[in-house]
C-alpha positions as CSV (number, residue, x, y, z in Angstrom):
1,M,92.2,54.1,17.0
2,K,93.5,54.2,13.4
3,I,90.6,55.0,11.2
4,M,90.7,55.0,7.4
5,I,88.0,56.9,5.4
6,V,87.7,56.2,1.7
7,T,86.1,58.9,-0.4
8,D,85.7,59.7,-4.0
9,A,84.5,63.2,-3.1
10,W,87.4,65.4,-2.0
11,E,89.3,68.7,-2.7
12,P,89.0,70.8,-4.8
13,Q,85.3,69.9,-4.6
14,V,83.3,72.1,-2.3
15,N,80.2,70.3,-1.1
16,G,78.5,68.8,1.9
17,V,80.3,65.5,1.7
18,V,83.8,67.0,1.8
19,R,82.8,69.4,4.5
20,T,81.3,66.7,6.6
21,L,84.3,64.5,6.3
22,K,86.7,67.3,7.2
23,N,84.8,68.4,10.3
24,T,84.4,64.7,11.4
25,C,88.2,64.3,11.0
26,R,88.9,67.4,13.1
27,E,86.7,66.1,15.9
28,L,88.1,62.6,15.7
29,E,91.7,63.9,16.0
30,A,90.7,66.1,18.9
31,L,89.6,62.9,20.6
32,G,93.0,61.3,20.0
33,H,92.2,59.1,17.0
34,Q,94.3,58.9,13.9
35,V,92.5,59.5,10.6
36,Q,93.8,58.5,7.2
37,F,92.0,59.6,4.1
38,L,92.1,57.7,0.8
39,T,91.1,60.1,-1.9
40,P,91.4,60.8,-5.6
41,L,94.4,63.0,-5.0
42,S,96.6,59.9,-4.8
43,F,95.4,58.5,-8.2
44,R,95.2,59.3,-11.9
45,T,91.7,60.7,-12.6
46,V,89.3,61.6,-15.4
47,P,86.5,64.1,-15.2
48,C,83.0,62.7,-14.5
49,P,80.7,62.9,-17.5
50,T,78.4,65.9,-17.3
51,Y,80.2,67.0,-14.1
52,P,83.9,67.7,-14.8
53,D,84.5,69.1,-11.3
54,I,84.2,65.5,-10.0
55,R,87.3,63.4,-10.7
56,L,87.0,59.7,-11.1
57,S,90.0,57.5,-10.2
58,L,91.3,55.2,-12.9
59,F,91.8,51.5,-12.1
60,P,92.5,52.1,-8.4
61,G,92.1,48.5,-7.2
62,R,95.7,47.3,-6.7
63,R,96.8,50.6,-5.2
64,V,93.8,50.9,-2.9
65,E,94.7,47.4,-1.6
66,K,98.3,48.4,-1.1
67,I,97.4,51.6,0.8
68,I,95.0,49.8,3.1
69,S,97.6,47.1,3.8
70,E,100.3,49.6,4.6
71,H,98.2,51.7,6.9
72,A,96.6,48.7,8.6
73,P,93.6,50.6,10.0
74,D,91.7,49.5,13.0
75,A,88.4,50.6,11.3
76,L,87.5,51.2,7.7
77,H,84.7,53.5,6.6
78,I,83.7,53.8,2.9
79,A,82.1,57.2,2.4
80,T,81.1,57.0,-1.3
81,E,80.1,54.6,-4.0
82,G,82.6,55.6,-6.7
83,P,85.7,53.9,-8.0
84,L,87.6,54.2,-4.8
85,G,84.7,53.0,-2.7
86,M,84.2,50.1,-5.0
87,A,87.9,49.1,-4.8
88,A,88.0,49.4,-1.0
89,R,84.8,47.4,-0.7
90,A,86.3,44.6,-2.9
91,T,89.5,44.6,-0.8
92,A,87.6,44.4,2.5
93,L,85.4,41.6,1.3
94,R,88.4,39.7,0.0
95,W,90.2,40.0,3.3
96,G,87.1,39.4,5.5
97,M,87.5,42.9,6.9
98,P,84.4,44.6,8.4
99,F,83.6,48.1,7.2
100,T,80.9,50.7,7.4
101,T,79.4,52.9,4.6
102,A,77.5,56.2,4.4
103,Y,74.7,57.5,2.3
104,H,75.4,61.1,1.7
105,T,73.4,62.0,-1.3
106,R,70.3,60.9,-3.2
107,F,72.3,59.3,-6.0
108,P,69.4,57.6,-7.7
109,E,67.4,60.8,-7.9
110,Y,70.5,62.6,-9.3
111,V,71.0,59.9,-11.9
112,K,67.4,60.0,-12.9
113,A,67.5,63.8,-13.3
114,R,70.6,63.7,-15.5
115,F,70.2,60.5,-17.5
116,A,66.5,59.4,-17.0
117,I,67.7,56.0,-15.5
118,P,64.8,54.5,-13.4
119,L,65.2,54.8,-9.7
120,A,64.7,51.1,-9.1
121,W,67.8,50.3,-11.2
122,T,70.1,52.6,-9.3
123,Y,68.7,51.6,-5.9
124,A,69.3,48.0,-6.8
125,F,73.0,48.8,-7.4
126,L,73.2,50.7,-4.1
127,R,71.6,47.8,-2.2
128,W,74.3,45.6,-3.7
129,F,77.1,48.1,-2.8
130,H,76.0,48.7,0.8
131,G,74.7,45.2,1.5
132,P,77.9,43.9,3.2
133,S,78.3,47.0,5.3
134,Q,78.1,46.6,9.1
135,A,76.2,49.9,9.3
136,I,74.9,52.3,6.6
137,M,75.1,55.8,8.1
138,A,72.4,58.1,6.9
139,P,72.0,61.8,7.9
140,T,68.3,62.0,8.9
141,P,65.5,59.8,10.3
142,A,63.5,60.4,7.1
143,M,66.4,59.2,5.0
144,I,66.7,56.1,7.1
145,R,63.0,55.4,6.5
146,D,63.4,56.0,2.7
147,L,66.4,53.6,2.5
148,Q,64.5,50.9,4.5
149,H,61.6,51.4,2.1
150,W,64.0,50.5,-0.7
151,G,65.1,47.3,1.1
152,F,68.3,48.5,2.8
153,Q,69.3,46.8,6.1
154,R,71.3,48.0,9.1
155,V,70.7,51.7,8.4
156,V,71.7,54.0,11.3
157,L,71.7,57.7,12.1
158,W,74.8,59.9,11.6
159,S,73.7,63.5,11.9
160,R,75.5,66.7,10.9
161,G,76.7,69.8,12.7
162,V,77.7,73.4,12.1
163,D,80.7,75.4,13.3
164,L,79.1,78.1,15.4
165,D,82.4,80.0,15.8
166,I,82.5,80.7,12.0
167,F,78.8,80.8,11.3
168,Q,77.6,83.4,13.7
169,V,75.5,86.6,13.7
170,K,77.4,89.7,12.5
171,D,76.6,93.2,11.7
172,V,77.7,93.1,8.0
173,N,76.2,93.9,4.6
174,C,78.2,92.6,1.7
175,L,75.3,92.2,-0.7
176,N,74.4,95.7,-1.8
177,T,71.3,95.1,-3.8
178,T,67.6,95.9,-3.3
179,P,66.2,94.4,-0.1
180,P,64.8,92.0,0.8
181,I,67.6,89.7,-0.4
182,F,66.9,86.1,-1.2
183,L,69.9,83.8,-1.3
184,Y,70.8,80.4,-2.6
185,V,74.2,78.7,-1.7
186,G,75.3,75.4,-3.1
187,R,76.2,73.4,-6.2
188,V,74.5,74.9,-9.3
189,A,73.3,71.7,-11.0
190,V,70.0,70.4,-12.3
191,E,69.3,68.2,-9.3
192,K,69.5,71.2,-7.0
193,N,66.4,72.8,-8.7
194,V,68.0,76.3,-8.6
195,E,65.8,77.5,-11.5
196,A,62.7,77.0,-9.3
197,F,64.1,79.7,-7.1
198,L,65.2,82.0,-9.9
199,K,61.8,81.8,-11.6
200,L,59.9,83.1,-8.5
201,D,58.2,86.4,-8.5
202,L,59.7,87.9,-5.4
203,P,60.3,91.4,-4.1
204,G,63.8,92.7,-3.7
205,S,66.7,90.8,-5.2
206,K,68.2,87.3,-5.6
207,W,71.7,86.0,-5.2
208,V,73.3,82.6,-6.2
209,V,76.6,81.6,-4.5
210,G,78.4,78.5,-5.9
211,E,79.4,76.8,-9.2
212,G,78.4,73.9,-11.2
213,P,77.4,72.6,-14.7
214,A,74.1,74.5,-14.8
215,L,75.6,77.9,-13.9
216,A,76.2,79.3,-17.4
217,Q,72.7,78.4,-18.6
218,L,71.1,79.9,-15.5
219,R,73.1,83.2,-15.8
220,Q,71.9,83.6,-19.3
221,A,68.3,82.8,-18.5
222,H,68.2,84.9,-15.3
223,P,70.5,87.9,-15.7
224,E,68.5,89.8,-13.2
225,A,70.0,87.7,-10.4
226,S,73.4,88.3,-8.9
227,Y,76.1,85.6,-8.9
228,L,79.1,84.8,-6.8
229,G,81.5,81.8,-7.1
230,V,82.7,79.5,-4.4
231,L,83.5,81.3,-1.2
232,D,85.6,80.4,1.9
233,Q,83.6,79.8,5.0
234,H,84.3,83.2,6.6
235,S,83.1,85.0,3.4
236,L,80.2,82.8,3.2
237,A,79.2,83.7,6.8
238,D,79.2,87.4,5.8
239,V,76.9,86.5,2.8
240,Y,74.4,84.7,5.1
241,N,74.4,87.6,7.4
242,S,73.7,90.0,4.6
243,A,70.7,88.0,3.3
244,H,67.1,88.1,4.6
245,V,66.0,84.6,3.5
246,F,68.0,81.6,2.5
247,V,66.1,79.7,-0.2
248,F,66.7,75.9,-0.5
249,P,64.9,74.7,-3.6
250,S,66.3,71.2,-3.7
251,K,64.0,68.2,-3.4
252,T,66.7,65.6,-3.5
253,D,69.2,66.5,-0.7
254,T,69.6,64.1,2.3
255,F,70.4,66.9,4.7
256,G,71.7,70.2,3.5
257,L,74.6,71.6,5.6
258,V,73.9,75.0,4.2
259,L,70.6,75.1,6.1
260,L,72.5,74.9,9.4
261,E,75.1,77.5,8.2
262,S,72.4,80.0,7.2
263,M,70.4,79.6,10.4
264,A,73.6,79.9,12.5
265,C,74.0,83.3,11.0
266,G,70.4,84.2,11.8
267,C,69.1,83.9,8.3
268,P,65.8,81.9,8.2
269,V,65.1,79.3,5.6
270,A,62.5,78.9,2.9
271,A,62.2,75.4,1.4
272,Y,59.9,72.6,0.2
273,P,58.6,70.2,2.9
274,V,60.8,67.3,1.8
275,T,63.6,65.2,3.3
276,G,66.3,67.4,4.5
277,P,64.4,70.5,5.4
278,L,61.7,68.5,7.2
279,D,64.4,66.9,9.5
280,V,66.6,69.9,10.0
281,I,63.9,72.6,10.5
282,G,60.8,70.5,11.5
283,N,58.4,72.5,13.7
284,S,61.2,74.8,15.1
285,G,59.9,77.9,13.5
286,A,63.4,78.7,12.1
287,G,62.2,78.3,8.6
288,A,59.1,78.2,6.4
289,L,58.3,75.0,4.5
290,H,55.6,75.0,1.8
291,E,54.8,73.3,-1.5
292,D,54.6,76.8,-2.9
293,L,58.2,78.0,-2.7
294,R,57.2,81.6,-3.2
295,E,54.8,81.4,-0.2
296,A,57.6,79.9,1.8
297,C,59.9,82.7,0.9
298,L,57.4,85.4,1.9
299,S,56.6,83.6,5.2
300,A,60.3,83.3,6.0
301,L,60.7,87.1,5.9
302,K,58.6,87.3,9.0
303,I,60.8,84.9,11.1
304,P,63.1,86.7,13.7
305,R,66.7,86.1,13.1
306,E,67.3,85.0,16.7
307,V,64.9,82.1,16.2
308,A,67.0,80.7,13.4
309,R,70.2,81.1,15.4
310,D,68.8,79.4,18.5
311,H,67.7,76.4,16.4
312,A,71.2,76.0,14.8
313,R,72.8,75.8,18.2
314,K,71.2,72.4,18.7
315,F,73.5,70.9,16.0
316,S,77.1,70.2,16.8
317,W,79.9,68.3,15.0
318,A,81.0,66.9,18.4
319,A,77.7,65.1,18.8
320,A,77.6,63.9,15.2
321,T,81.1,62.5,15.5
322,Q,80.2,60.5,18.6
323,Q,77.5,58.9,16.5
324,F,80.0,58.1,13.8
325,L,82.4,56.5,16.3
326,H,79.6,54.5,17.8
327,H,78.7,53.0,14.4
328,L,82.3,52.0,13.4
329,H,83.2,48.3,13.6
330,P,86.9,48.1,14.6
331,L,88.8,44.9,13.8
332,N,89.5,42.7,16.8
333,V,92.9,41.0,17.2
334,S,92.0,37.8,15.2
335,D,90.5,40.0,12.4
336,K,93.8,42.0,12.2
337,T,95.9,38.8,12.1
338,A,93.8,37.3,9.3
339,Q,93.8,40.6,7.4
340,D,97.6,40.8,7.7
341,E,98.1,37.3,6.4
342,T,95.7,37.8,3.5
343,A,97.5,41.1,2.6
344,L,100.9,39.3,2.6
345,D,99.5,36.5,0.4
346,S,98.1,39.1,-2.0
347,T,101.4,41.0,-2.1
348,A,103.3,37.7,-2.7
349,L,101.1,37.0,-5.7
């Protein structure tokens, strides 16, 4: 099957959305499917306000339509709600082409944190965007319930996985600071709540791995912590193995791939009991969830590393990709014929 995935989040960004799509593509191709990505790399872009690492495609409508027409996919998946996602949605609706969408991030909560825009406003926009989708893929059962609470229909589960060959237990120590070592990995932005971690009175030392718009401010406010930039996956696995507790202070993530990566390396998790950690860790004993993040950190120190590793083994990209495939809505022959005729008419105009 020829599958087109439209995403506004792509390289050089390093985040959960990009990693999810790349791993899904690898699994799909291993199953014999053809995957075509439509990304900002094919368009003129401008930096996103307040977050210049994210590039927004300029006036992509006509070109998106042309690319979809040329590749004639059997199934269309729109991964993000940005300019490319909007253009692909408009094209699909104009052609009567079924498509699926995904809900990767708590966009309304991010917008509220950055611009103080009420949640109801942004959720109203998202209901409009995802409304025509044949299936809205969300990463956890809790996220499905949240979206349904806000009035979303046809929400289905598309879970996540971890590469257990890369993220595995090793005898390494690349973080040479006072133990115990508490680690954060991820985007350094206001919605990630990293400062809640850095403010904690904890024994040992703290490390932050990643980049983002809040990094300079946090480095100035918390010089006692150690900082690393974006790392490749193999280096990141060494960092997880060198830490004693992985601290996940976010209250807005829908899943948190870094939770799985950390646990796969035997590093237990400390987090708030919110969507994401609740679904990934639950009652497994592989992490400590508490409204007092300091209490969670100290409790996580007592968790055996093999418990964390064993729990991570339950998550695979192969299983997650089977969910993705099941939710796709491929075009049938009559749909394809109608789409081709519409595309030709559009080109003629």
